[in-house]
N, C-alpha and C positions, 0 to 999 in steps of 0.2 A: 757651814761651807763658805769658803771665800767666794764672794760674788764675781771675782775675776775669772773663776773657773768656768763661768757660763760662756766665755769667749773660746773655749776649747771644744773641739768636735772629735769624736771617735766614731767613724763610720766604716764598716767593713768593705764598702764599695769605693772608698776614697783613700788613696795612698796605703793600700793594704791594711787598713784599720789602724794605722799609726795615729797618735794624737796630733791634730793639726789646729792651727788657728782657724776658727769658724769662718767659712766662706772662702777659704784659701786652700792651697795644697802645700802650705809651708809647715813643715814638721816642727813640733815643739822641741824635739831633740836637736834640730838644726840650730834653732835660736839659742838653746842652752850651750851647745858646742861653741858657737860664736862668742858668747859671753865668757865662757870658761877659758877661751883662748885669748882673751884680752880685748875683744871688741867692746866699744861702749854702746850704750843703747842708741845714741845718736848715729853711730856708724851702722848699726843693724838697720835702723830706719832709713838711712841713705841707700843702703843696699837693696832694701825691700820697701819702697815708698808706699805700698798698699797697706803696710802695717801701721799701727799706732803705738804710742808708748804703753798704753793699757794692754795691748796685745803682748808686748814683750814682758810686761809685768805678769800677765796671765801665764805665760810660759814658765816664768820663775816660780809662781805660785803652784803650778802643776807639778813641777819638779820637787818642790818642798813637800807637797802632799804625797807624792809617790815615795819619797824617802822615808816617810813614816810607815809605809807598808812593807817595804822590801829592803834588805840590807845586802850589799855587795862586799864580799871579803876583799880587802886590800892588803896585800902582804906587807908585813913589817919590814922596814929597811934593815939590812944587815949592818952591824956595827963593826 
């Protein structure tokens, strides 16, 4: 297991059980959305100064781990 994943917390009493950065209420999915929409790691850290670069990398690692478990169908583009 990637040691970065120790920075992720899943607690049913915090944020409805959504994966968060440990010790915060910042959702992993929020960080991944920011990155997917073009924000840099530095911009995410400026927006959420309580995070570290390792926290952002942990969110990426969590997303990678989850993609191994579940696939989402993405419709093919029509030509």
